[in-house]
All heavy atoms as TSV, in Angstrom:
chain	resi	resn	atom	element	x	y	z
A	1	ASP	N	N	54.736	10.446	134.735
A	1	ASP	CA	C	54.560	9.196	134.024
A	1	ASP	C	C	53.400	9.323	133.054
A	1	ASP	O	O	52.345	9.843	133.401
A	1	ASP	CB	C	54.259	8.064	134.993
A	1	ASP	CG	C	55.447	7.742	135.875
A	1	ASP	OD1	O	56.564	7.794	135.378
A	1	ASP	OD2	O	55.234	7.455	137.063
A	2	ARG	N	N	53.589	8.836	131.866
A	2	ARG	CA	C	52.527	8.825	130.868
A	2	ARG	C	C	52.795	7.729	129.861
A	2	ARG	O	O	53.919	7.231	129.741
A	2	ARG	CB	C	52.382	10.171	130.173
A	2	ARG	CG	C	53.490	10.466	129.197
A	2	ARG	CD	C	53.253	11.743	128.467
A	2	ARG	NE	N	54.255	11.846	127.418
A	2	ARG	CZ	C	54.268	12.756	126.497
A	2	ARG	NH1	N	53.344	13.674	126.477
A	2	ARG	NH2	N	55.192	12.766	125.574
A	3	ILE	N	N	51.751	7.383	129.137
A	3	ILE	CA	C	51.877	6.462	128.012
A	3	ILE	C	C	51.359	7.200	126.785
A	3	ILE	O	O	50.763	8.277	126.897
A	3	ILE	CB	C	51.088	5.157	128.222
A	3	ILE	CG1	C	49.575	5.450	128.334
A	3	ILE	CG2	C	51.596	4.410	129.441
A	3	ILE	CD1	C	48.702	4.220	128.252
A	4	THR	N	N	51.569	6.634	125.641
A	4	THR	CA	C	51.021	7.184	124.413
A	4	THR	C	C	50.136	6.117	123.782
A	4	THR	O	O	50.536	4.965	123.645
A	4	THR	CB	C	52.141	7.595	123.438
A	4	THR	OG1	O	52.959	8.571	124.084
A	4	THR	CG2	C	51.573	8.188	122.170
A	5	CYS	N	N	48.918	6.527	123.445
A	5	CYS	CA	C	47.948	5.611	122.851
A	5	CYS	C	C	47.461	6.229	121.545
A	5	CYS	O	O	46.820	7.284	121.561
A	5	CYS	CB	C	46.781	5.390	123.813
A	5	CYS	SG	S	45.533	4.257	123.218
A	6	GLY	N	N	47.789	5.631	120.432
A	6	GLY	CA	C	47.391	6.181	119.144
A	6	GLY	C	C	47.968	7.568	118.896
A	6	GLY	O	O	47.344	8.400	118.253
A	7	GLY	N	N	49.147	7.827	119.449
A	7	GLY	CA	C	49.787	9.128	119.279
A	7	GLY	C	C	49.311	10.181	120.272
A	7	GLY	O	O	49.747	11.329	120.217
A	8	VAL	N	N	48.406	9.802	121.190
A	8	VAL	CA	C	47.852	10.742	122.168
A	8	VAL	C	C	48.435	10.422	123.537
A	8	VAL	O	O	48.363	9.282	124.003
A	8	VAL	CB	C	46.312	10.628	122.223
A	8	VAL	CG1	C	45.738	11.545	123.283
A	8	VAL	CG2	C	45.707	10.931	120.864
A	9	PRO	N	N	49.019	11.432	124.204
A	9	PRO	CA	C	49.542	11.174	125.549
A	9	PRO	C	C	48.410	10.946	126.551
A	9	PRO	O	O	47.400	11.635	126.511
A	9	PRO	CB	C	50.316	12.450	125.879
A	9	PRO	CG	C	49.759	13.502	124.999
A	9	PRO	CD	C	49.247	12.807	123.774
A	10	VAL	N	N	48.583	9.953	127.400
A	10	VAL	CA	C	47.613	9.630	128.446
A	10	VAL	C	C	48.371	9.630	129.763
A	10	VAL	O	O	49.356	8.920	129.931
A	10	VAL	CB	C	46.965	8.249	128.212
A	10	VAL	CG1	C	45.943	7.949	129.305
A	10	VAL	CG2	C	46.322	8.166	126.830
A	11	ARG	N	N	47.892	10.460	130.692
A	11	ARG	CA	C	48.547	10.596	131.986
A	11	ARG	C	C	47.678	9.977	133.077
A	11	ARG	O	O	46.460	9.879	132.916
A	11	ARG	CB	C	48.781	12.075	132.278
A	11	ARG	CG	C	49.767	12.716	131.320
A	11	ARG	CD	C	49.856	14.236	131.520
A	11	ARG	NE	N	50.766	14.824	130.577
A	11	ARG	CZ	C	50.460	15.162	129.320
A	11	ARG	NH1	N	49.249	14.961	128.863
A	11	ARG	NH2	N	51.358	15.682	128.516
A	12	PRO	N	N	48.260	9.597	134.187
A	12	PRO	CA	C	47.461	9.086	135.301
A	12	PRO	C	C	46.369	10.086	135.684
A	12	PRO	O	O	46.621	11.294	135.768
A	12	PRO	CB	C	48.483	8.928	136.436
A	12	PRO	CG	C	49.790	8.729	135.731
A	12	PRO	CD	C	49.693	9.604	134.498
A	13	GLY	N	N	45.163	9.585	135.858
A	13	GLY	CA	C	44.035	10.442	136.218
A	13	GLY	C	C	43.220	10.923	135.034
A	13	GLY	O	O	42.115	11.440	135.205
A	14	ASP	N	N	43.759	10.806	133.808
A	14	ASP	CA	C	42.988	11.178	132.624
A	14	ASP	C	C	41.829	10.199	132.452
A	14	ASP	O	O	41.909	9.036	132.859
A	14	ASP	CB	C	43.851	11.139	131.361
A	14	ASP	CG	C	44.869	12.260	131.289
A	14	ASP	OD1	O	44.824	13.177	132.133
A	14	ASP	OD2	O	45.717	12.202	130.372
A	15	LEU	N	N	40.752	10.678	131.833
A	15	LEU	CA	C	39.627	9.805	131.522
A	15	LEU	C	C	39.816	9.260	130.118
A	15	LEU	O	O	40.099	10.010	129.186
A	15	LEU	CB	C	38.316	10.582	131.582
A	15	LEU	CG	C	37.917	11.154	132.934
A	15	LEU	CD1	C	36.624	11.948	132.798
A	15	LEU	CD2	C	37.749	10.050	133.955
A	16	VAL	N	N	39.651	7.966	129.976
A	16	VAL	CA	C	39.719	7.325	128.666
A	16	VAL	C	C	38.365	6.666	128.460
A	16	VAL	O	O	37.977	5.772	129.212
A	16	VAL	CB	C	40.851	6.288	128.585
A	16	VAL	CG1	C	40.878	5.625	127.221
A	16	VAL	CG2	C	42.194	6.930	128.914
A	17	LEU	N	N	37.628	7.155	127.467
A	17	LEU	CA	C	36.292	6.654	127.179
A	17	LEU	C	C	36.284	6.062	125.785
A	17	LEU	O	O	36.933	6.582	124.877
A	17	LEU	CB	C	35.272	7.789	127.259
A	17	LEU	CG	C	35.279	8.606	128.555
A	17	LEU	CD1	C	34.385	9.823	128.417
A	17	LEU	CD2	C	34.842	7.748	129.717
A	18	GLY	N	N	35.516	4.990	125.611
A	18	GLY	CA	C	35.480	4.367	124.303
A	18	GLY	C	C	34.153	3.709	124.001
A	18	GLY	O	O	33.377	3.392	124.892
A	19	ASP	N	N	33.913	3.539	122.713
A	19	ASP	CA	C	32.764	2.792	122.221
A	19	ASP	C	C	33.182	2.116	120.926
A	19	ASP	O	O	34.379	2.039	120.627
A	19	ASP	CB	C	31.520	3.676	122.066
A	19	ASP	CG	C	31.674	4.777	121.024
A	19	ASP	OD1	O	32.643	4.743	120.222
A	19	ASP	OD2	O	30.822	5.668	120.989
A	20	ASP	N	N	32.207	1.654	120.161
A	20	ASP	CA	C	32.523	0.945	118.918
A	20	ASP	C	C	33.214	1.830	117.880
A	20	ASP	O	O	33.833	1.321	116.953
A	20	ASP	CB	C	31.250	0.368	118.292
A	20	ASP	CG	C	30.643	-0.743	119.124
A	20	ASP	OD1	O	31.362	-1.315	119.956
A	20	ASP	OD2	O	29.455	-1.041	118.944
A	21	ASP	N	N	33.084	3.152	118.034
A	21	ASP	CA	C	33.661	4.076	117.060
A	21	ASP	C	C	35.076	4.512	117.393
A	21	ASP	O	O	35.747	5.116	116.573
A	21	ASP	CB	C	32.782	5.319	116.921
A	21	ASP	CG	C	31.427	4.996	116.329
A	21	ASP	OD1	O	31.372	4.143	115.424
A	21	ASP	OD2	O	30.433	5.577	116.771
A	22	GLY	N	N	35.525	4.290	118.618
A	22	GLY	CA	C	36.876	4.697	118.967
A	22	GLY	C	C	37.002	5.108	120.418
A	22	GLY	O	O	36.139	4.828	121.247
A	23	LEU	N	N	38.100	5.799	120.708
A	23	LEU	CA	C	38.431	6.242	122.061
A	23	LEU	C	C	38.622	7.741	122.100
A	23	LEU	O	O	38.976	8.362	121.102
A	23	LEU	CB	C	39.744	5.598	122.535
A	23	LEU	CG	C	39.783	4.095	122.686
A	23	LEU	CD1	C	41.207	3.636	122.967
A	23	LEU	CD2	C	38.858	3.638	123.784
A	24	ILE	N	N	38.440	8.300	123.298
A	24	ILE	CA	C	38.757	9.696	123.532
A	24	ILE	C	C	39.475	9.790	124.865
A	24	ILE	O	O	39.159	9.058	125.804
A	24	ILE	CB	C	37.496	10.589	123.521
A	24	ILE	CG1	C	37.868	12.059	123.674
A	24	ILE	CG2	C	36.522	10.171	124.612
A	24	ILE	CD1	C	36.712	13.013	123.446
A	25	VAL	N	N	40.463	10.655	124.931
A	25	VAL	CA	C	41.193	10.900	126.169
A	25	VAL	C	C	40.864	12.307	126.627
A	25	VAL	O	O	41.031	13.268	125.870
A	25	VAL	CB	C	42.717	10.745	125.963
A	25	VAL	CG1	C	43.467	11.078	127.255
A	25	VAL	CG2	C	43.057	9.354	125.478
A	26	ILE	N	N	40.364	12.424	127.859
A	26	ILE	CA	C	40.042	13.733	128.423
A	26	ILE	C	C	41.019	13.989	129.559
A	26	ILE	O	O	41.034	13.253	130.553
A	26	ILE	CB	C	38.591	13.770	128.942
A	26	ILE	CG1	C	37.618	13.450	127.802
A	26	ILE	CG2	C	38.291	15.119	129.584
A	26	ILE	CD1	C	36.179	13.286	128.240
A	27	PRO	N	N	41.861	15.019	129.409
A	27	PRO	CA	C	42.802	15.331	130.481
A	27	PRO	C	C	42.067	15.594	131.802
A	27	PRO	O	O	40.985	16.171	131.810
A	27	PRO	CB	C	43.505	16.599	129.992
A	27	PRO	CG	C	43.331	16.572	128.501
A	27	PRO	CD	C	41.995	15.930	128.273
A	28	ARG	N	N	42.660	15.161	132.887
A	28	ARG	CA	C	42.042	15.288	134.206
A	28	ARG	C	C	41.589	16.714	134.485
A	28	ARG	O	O	40.506	16.933	135.008
A	28	ARG	CB	C	43.022	14.819	135.283
A	28	ARG	CG	C	42.467	14.974	136.675
A	28	ARG	CD	C	43.381	14.526	137.792
A	28	ARG	NE	N	44.766	14.429	137.431
A	28	ARG	CZ	C	45.676	13.818	138.152
A	28	ARG	NH1	N	45.335	13.234	139.275
A	28	ARG	NH2	N	46.934	13.785	137.773
A	29	ASP	N	N	42.382	17.709	134.113
A	29	ASP	CA	C	42.024	19.098	134.428
A	29	ASP	C	C	40.862	19.627	133.579
A	29	ASP	O	O	40.326	20.689	133.863
A	29	ASP	CB	C	43.234	20.016	134.321
A	29	ASP	CG	C	43.869	20.040	132.942
A	29	ASP	OD1	O	43.580	19.155	132.127
A	29	ASP	OD2	O	44.656	20.968	132.686
A	30	GLU	N	N	40.439	18.888	132.553
A	30	GLU	CA	C	39.285	19.273	131.739
A	30	GLU	C	C	38.049	18.424	132.032
A	30	GLU	O	O	36.964	18.697	131.518
A	30	GLU	CB	C	39.624	19.140	130.251
A	30	GLU	CG	C	40.689	20.099	129.765
A	30	GLU	CD	C	40.948	19.936	128.285
A	30	GLU	OE1	O	40.036	19.483	127.551
A	30	GLU	OE2	O	42.075	20.238	127.857
A	31	ALA	N	N	38.192	17.403	132.848
A	31	ALA	CA	C	37.119	16.426	133.069
A	31	ALA	C	C	35.864	17.077	133.632
A	31	ALA	O	O	34.750	16.778	133.180
A	31	ALA	CB	C	37.606	15.309	133.980
A	32	GLU	N	N	35.980	17.942	134.606
A	32	GLU	CA	C	34.796	18.545	135.225
A	32	GLU	C	C	34.003	19.368	134.212
A	32	GLU	O	O	32.780	19.313	134.180
A	32	GLU	CB	C	35.208	19.417	136.416
A	32	GLU	CG	C	34.069	19.790	137.326
A	32	GLU	CD	C	33.393	18.591	137.992
A	32	GLU	OE1	O	34.080	17.647	138.399
A	32	GLU	OE2	O	32.147	18.606	138.091
A	33	HIS	N	N	34.701	20.118	133.368
A	33	HIS	CA	C	34.035	20.902	132.328
A	33	HIS	C	C	33.228	19.990	131.407
A	33	HIS	O	O	32.055	20.247	131.132
A	33	HIS	CB	C	35.068	21.687	131.515
A	33	HIS	CG	C	34.524	22.240	130.238
A	33	HIS	ND1	N	33.725	23.354	130.195
A	33	HIS	CD2	C	34.644	21.808	128.951
A	33	HIS	CE1	C	33.379	23.590	128.936
A	33	HIS	NE2	N	33.926	22.673	128.162
A	34	TRP	N	N	33.858	18.925	130.905
A	34	TRP	CA	C	33.193	18.044	129.950
A	34	TRP	C	C	32.099	17.217	130.603
A	34	TRP	O	O	31.098	16.894	129.958
A	34	TRP	CB	C	34.207	17.180	129.212
A	34	TRP	CG	C	35.040	18.015	128.308
A	34	TRP	CD1	C	36.358	18.320	128.435
A	34	TRP	CD2	C	34.590	18.734	127.153
A	34	TRP	NE1	N	36.761	19.158	127.436
A	34	TRP	CE2	C	35.694	19.441	126.623
A	34	TRP	CE3	C	33.361	18.855	126.512
A	34	TRP	CZ2	C	35.603	20.239	125.493
A	34	TRP	CZ3	C	33.273	19.653	125.379
A	34	TRP	CH2	C	34.390	20.333	124.880
A	35	LEU	N	N	32.252	16.895	131.881
A	35	LEU	CA	C	31.194	16.196	132.591
A	35	LEU	C	C	29.957	17.091	132.682
A	35	LEU	O	O	28.830	16.631	132.473
A	35	LEU	CB	C	31.658	15.788	133.987
A	35	LEU	CG	C	30.638	15.050	134.838
A	35	LEU	CD1	C	30.156	13.784	134.149
A	35	LEU	CD2	C	31.234	14.728	136.201
A	36	GLY	N	N	30.148	18.369	132.948
A	36	GLY	CA	C	29.028	19.315	132.974
A	36	GLY	C	C	28.335	19.400	131.629
A	36	GLY	O	O	27.096	19.404	131.547
A	37	ARG	N	N	29.101	19.463	130.567
A	37	ARG	CA	C	28.525	19.510	129.219
A	37	ARG	C	C	27.757	18.232	128.901
A	37	ARG	O	O	26.687	18.273	128.292
A	37	ARG	CB	C	29.620	19.728	128.173
A	37	ARG	CG	C	30.383	21.042	128.263
A	37	ARG	CD	C	29.578	22.245	127.789
A	37	ARG	NE	N	29.036	22.094	126.461
A	37	ARG	CZ	C	29.646	22.427	125.326
A	37	ARG	NH1	N	30.840	22.980	125.352
A	37	ARG	NH2	N	29.071	22.233	124.157
A	38	ALA	N	N	28.299	17.085	129.316
A	38	ALA	CA	C	27.617	15.810	129.073
A	38	ALA	C	C	26.298	15.748	129.834
A	38	ALA	O	O	25.293	15.263	129.299
A	38	ALA	CB	C	28.523	14.643	129.477
A	39	ARG	N	N	26.281	16.260	131.057
A	39	ARG	CA	C	25.037	16.278	131.838
A	39	ARG	C	C	23.994	17.178	131.184
A	39	ARG	O	O	22.810	16.841	131.161
A	39	ARG	CB	C	25.315	16.735	133.258
A	39	ARG	CG	C	26.024	15.692	134.087
A	39	ARG	CD	C	26.276	16.182	135.496
A	39	ARG	NE	N	26.857	15.117	136.290
A	39	ARG	CZ	C	27.739	15.310	137.242
A	39	ARG	NH1	N	28.147	16.534	137.553
A	39	ARG	NH2	N	28.220	14.285	137.919
A	40	GLU	N	N	24.418	18.316	130.651
A	40	GLU	CA	C	23.488	19.211	129.947
A	40	GLU	C	C	22.891	18.504	128.736
A	40	GLU	O	O	21.686	18.587	128.482
A	40	GLU	CB	C	24.215	20.475	129.483
A	40	GLU	CG	C	24.620	21.413	130.594
A	40	GLU	CD	C	25.539	22.532	130.107
A	40	GLU	OE1	O	25.777	22.649	128.880
A	40	GLU	OE2	O	26.033	23.284	130.966
A	41	ARG	N	N	23.715	17.820	127.982
A	41	ARG	CA	C	23.255	17.118	126.780
A	41	ARG	C	C	22.297	15.989	127.142
A	41	ARG	O	O	21.277	15.779	126.483
A	41	ARG	CB	C	24.457	16.583	126.001
A	41	ARG	CG	C	24.107	15.868	124.736
A	41	ARG	CD	C	23.427	16.802	123.759
A	41	ARG	NE	N	23.029	16.104	122.577
A	41	ARG	CZ	C	23.039	16.628	121.369
A	41	ARG	NH1	N	23.421	17.875	121.191
A	41	ARG	NH2	N	22.654	15.928	120.351
A	42	LEU	N	N	22.619	15.260	128.209
A	42	LEU	CA	C	21.748	14.181	128.658
A	42	LEU	C	C	20.379	14.725	129.048
A	42	LEU	O	O	19.351	14.160	128.666
A	42	LEU	CB	C	22.379	13.432	129.833
A	42	LEU	CG	C	21.540	12.310	130.436
A	42	LEU	CD1	C	21.243	11.228	129.404
A	42	LEU	CD2	C	22.250	11.728	131.648
A	43	ALA	N	N	20.348	15.831	129.782
A	43	ALA	CA	C	19.072	16.433	130.180
A	43	ALA	C	C	18.270	16.858	128.956
A	43	ALA	O	O	17.049	16.661	128.905
A	43	ALA	CB	C	19.322	17.627	131.108
A	44	LEU	N	N	18.936	17.436	127.968
A	44	LEU	CA	C	18.270	17.847	126.736
A	44	LEU	C	C	17.654	16.637	126.029
A	44	LEU	O	O	16.482	16.659	125.643
A	44	LEU	CB	C	19.265	18.554	125.812
A	44	LEU	CG	C	18.759	19.021	124.455
A	44	LEU	CD1	C	17.689	20.092	124.625
A	44	LEU	CD2	C	19.917	19.534	123.622
A	45	GLU	N	N	18.435	15.565	125.888
A	45	GLU	CA	C	17.946	14.374	125.195
A	45	GLU	C	C	16.827	13.693	125.974
A	45	GLU	O	O	15.881	13.176	125.382
A	45	GLU	CB	C	19.101	13.413	124.927
A	45	GLU	CG	C	20.063	13.965	123.882
A	45	GLU	CD	C	21.216	13.029	123.559
A	45	GLU	OE1	O	21.238	11.885	124.057
A	45	GLU	OE2	O	22.101	13.450	122.792
A	46	GLN	N	N	16.896	13.717	127.302
A	46	GLN	CA	C	15.817	13.145	128.112
A	46	GLN	C	C	14.534	13.953	127.939
A	46	GLN	O	O	13.442	13.389	127.911
A	46	GLN	CB	C	16.223	13.082	129.584
A	46	GLN	CG	C	17.240	12.004	129.860
A	46	GLN	CD	C	17.765	12.035	131.283
A	46	GLN	OE1	O	17.796	13.061	131.940
A	46	GLN	NE2	N	18.197	10.872	131.762
A	47	GLY	N	N	14.680	15.259	127.811
A	47	GLY	CA	C	13.518	16.109	127.554
A	47	GLY	C	C	12.877	15.785	126.211
A	47	GLY	O	O	11.652	15.712	126.096
A	48	TRP	N	N	13.703	15.603	125.199
A	48	TRP	CA	C	13.187	15.229	123.881
A	48	TRP	C	C	12.434	13.902	123.977
A	48	TRP	O	O	11.331	13.760	123.448
A	48	TRP	CB	C	14.308	15.064	122.866
A	48	TRP	CG	C	15.024	16.312	122.471
A	48	TRP	CD1	C	14.579	17.599	122.572
A	48	TRP	CD2	C	16.322	16.388	121.897
A	48	TRP	NE1	N	15.534	18.469	122.093
A	48	TRP	CE2	C	16.604	17.755	121.672
A	48	TRP	CE3	C	17.279	15.441	121.555
A	48	TRP	CZ2	C	17.807	18.185	121.113
A	48	TRP	CZ3	C	18.473	15.874	120.997
A	48	TRP	CH2	C	18.723	17.240	120.774
A	49	ASP	N	N	13.061	12.925	124.647
A	49	ASP	CA	C	12.453	11.605	124.765
A	49	ASP	C	C	11.107	11.682	125.487
A	49	ASP	O	O	10.130	11.049	125.056
A	49	ASP	CB	C	13.397	10.656	125.497
A	49	ASP	CG	C	12.870	9.240	125.548
A	49	ASP	OD1	O	12.555	8.686	124.475
A	49	ASP	OD2	O	12.775	8.682	126.659
A	50	LYS	N	N	11.041	12.460	126.540
A	50	LYS	CA	C	9.793	12.608	127.297
A	50	LYS	C	C	8.691	13.203	126.426
A	50	LYS	O	O	7.557	12.719	126.424
A	50	LYS	CB	C	10.035	13.494	128.521
A	50	LYS	CG	C	8.843	13.645	129.420
A	50	LYS	CD	C	9.171	14.480	130.647
A	50	LYS	CE	C	7.961	14.643	131.533
A	50	LYS	NZ	N	8.261	15.434	132.720
A	51	ARG	N	N	9.044	14.231	125.676
A	51	ARG	CA	C	8.055	14.876	124.801
A	51	ARG	C	C	7.608	13.943	123.681
A	51	ARG	O	O	6.421	13.849	123.374
A	51	ARG	CB	C	8.628	16.166	124.236
A	51	ARG	CG	C	8.815	17.250	125.293
A	51	ARG	CD	C	9.529	18.462	124.770
A	51	ARG	NE	N	8.737	19.130	123.730
A	51	ARG	CZ	C	9.217	20.128	122.982
A	51	ARG	NH1	N	10.448	20.567	123.149
A	51	ARG	NH2	N	8.448	20.688	122.072
A	52	LEU	N	N	8.541	13.224	123.075
A	52	LEU	CA	C	8.202	12.289	122.000
A	52	LEU	C	C	7.356	11.130	122.538
A	52	LEU	O	O	6.392	10.711	121.896
A	52	LEU	CB	C	9.473	11.755	121.327
A	52	LEU	CG	C	10.248	12.783	120.492
A	52	LEU	CD1	C	11.626	12.244	120.158
A	52	LEU	CD2	C	9.486	13.186	119.241
A	53	SER	N	N	7.700	10.638	123.721
A	53	SER	CA	C	6.927	9.547	124.330
A	53	SER	C	C	5.508	9.979	124.684
A	53	SER	O	O	4.600	9.158	124.721
A	53	SER	CB	C	7.642	9.033	125.583
A	53	SER	OG	O	8.863	8.423	125.235
A	54	ALA	N	N	5.331	11.270	124.940
A	54	ALA	CA	C	4.007	11.801	125.262
A	54	ALA	C	C	3.179	12.034	123.998
A	54	ALA	O	O	2.033	12.466	124.080
A	54	ALA	CB	C	4.140	13.093	126.053
A	55	GLY	N	N	3.770	11.777	122.828
A	55	GLY	CA	C	3.030	11.887	121.575
A	55	GLY	C	C	3.252	13.175	120.811
A	55	GLY	O	O	2.637	13.388	119.759
A	56	GLU	N	N	4.128	14.027	121.296
A	56	GLU	CA	C	4.408	15.283	120.571
A	56	GLU	C	C	5.165	14.946	119.283
A	56	GLU	O	O	5.977	14.028	119.245
A	56	GLU	CB	C	5.240	16.196	121.474
A	56	GLU	CG	C	5.169	17.646	121.091
A	56	GLU	CD	C	5.763	18.550	122.162
A	56	GLU	OE1	O	5.827	18.180	123.338
A	56	GLU	OE2	O	6.159	19.665	121.772
A	57	SER	N	N	4.903	15.693	118.247
A	57	SER	CA	C	5.539	15.399	116.957
A	57	SER	C	C	7.015	15.779	116.967
A	57	SER	O	O	7.447	16.657	117.709
A	57	SER	CB	C	4.838	16.156	115.830
A	57	SER	OG	O	5.201	17.521	115.847
A	58	MET	N	N	7.760	15.108	116.104
A	58	MET	CA	C	9.184	15.441	115.956
A	58	MET	C	C	9.352	16.872	115.479
A	58	MET	O	O	10.292	17.554	115.880
A	58	MET	CB	C	9.867	14.472	114.991
A	58	MET	CG	C	10.038	13.081	115.560
A	58	MET	SD	S	10.893	11.960	114.432
A	58	MET	CE	C	12.507	12.687	114.382
A	59	LEU	N	N	8.451	17.322	114.624
A	59	LEU	CA	C	8.520	18.689	114.130
A	59	LEU	C	C	8.447	19.683	115.289
A	59	LEU	O	O	9.217	20.650	115.339
A	59	LEU	CB	C	7.411	18.959	113.126
A	59	LEU	CG	C	7.459	18.146	111.830
A	59	LEU	CD1	C	6.222	18.437	110.971
A	59	LEU	CD2	C	8.725	18.401	111.060
A	60	ALA	N	N	7.547	19.432	116.225
A	60	ALA	CA	C	7.388	20.336	117.370
A	60	ALA	C	C	8.564	20.228	118.327
A	60	ALA	O	O	9.108	21.230	118.789
A	60	ALA	CB	C	6.087	20.037	118.104
A	61	VAL	N	N	8.976	19.002	118.629
A	61	VAL	CA	C	10.058	18.785	119.592
A	61	VAL	C	C	11.361	19.423	119.123
A	61	VAL	O	O	12.070	20.051	119.897
A	61	VAL	CB	C	10.247	17.278	119.860
A	61	VAL	CG1	C	11.505	17.012	120.682
A	61	VAL	CG2	C	9.028	16.691	120.563
A	62	PHE	N	N	11.656	19.298	117.834
A	62	PHE	CA	C	12.923	19.791	117.326
A	62	PHE	C	C	12.820	21.154	116.652
A	62	PHE	O	O	13.784	21.651	116.070
A	62	PHE	CB	C	13.571	18.753	116.407
A	62	PHE	CG	C	13.877	17.474	117.121
A	62	PHE	CD1	C	13.185	16.313	116.857
A	62	PHE	CD2	C	14.867	17.433	118.097
A	62	PHE	CE1	C	13.461	15.134	117.534
A	62	PHE	CE2	C	15.164	16.272	118.787
A	62	PHE	CZ	C	14.457	15.110	118.497
A	63	GLY	N	N	11.631	21.763	116.724
A	63	GLY	CA	C	11.457	23.109	116.191
A	63	GLY	C	C	11.604	23.208	114.684
A	63	GLY	O	O	12.135	24.193	114.177
A	64	ILE	N	N	11.126	22.194	113.988
A	64	ILE	CA	C	11.219	22.192	112.523
A	64	ILE	C	C	9.903	22.694	111.955
A	64	ILE	O	O	8.839	22.184	112.294
A	64	ILE	CB	C	11.528	20.771	112.000
A	64	ILE	CG1	C	12.828	20.259	112.611
A	64	ILE	CG2	C	11.561	20.746	110.484
A	64	ILE	CD1	C	13.073	18.785	112.383
A	65	ALA	N	N	9.987	23.683	111.120
A	65	ALA	CA	C	8.780	24.245	110.508
A	65	ALA	C	C	8.244	23.286	109.457
A	65	ALA	O	O	8.975	22.773	108.614
A	65	ALA	CB	C	9.094	25.587	109.867
A	66	ALA	N	N	6.946	23.018	109.536
A	66	ALA	CA	C	6.299	22.175	108.540
A	66	ALA	C	C	6.121	22.960	107.253
A	66	ALA	O	O	5.804	24.135	107.267
A	66	ALA	CB	C	4.950	21.693	109.055
A	67	GLU	N	N	6.328	22.312	106.137
A	67	GLU	CA	C	6.190	22.989	104.843
A	67	GLU	C	C	4.832	22.712	104.244
A	67	GLU	O	O	4.219	21.745	104.418
A	67	GLU	CB	C	7.283	22.545	103.888
A	67	GLU	CG	C	8.647	23.028	104.363
A	67	GLU	CD	C	9.731	22.662	103.374
A	67	GLU	OE1	O	9.443	22.400	102.188
A	67	GLU	OE2	O	10.887	22.631	103.789
């Protein structure tokens, strides 16, 4: 059993995520992979936020060479 949403097949157990910009369908068999990637990205962004909140410059946090 499946439905089609915007031309994309959606099956039971698939993840459907959305925000103001649109929707994404993640097939169930790929969900664990993408969840791991999302957790890595979240940890990276939390690290940036911690460093910026501690007063470190954006140049240092993001590795941008000052000219």
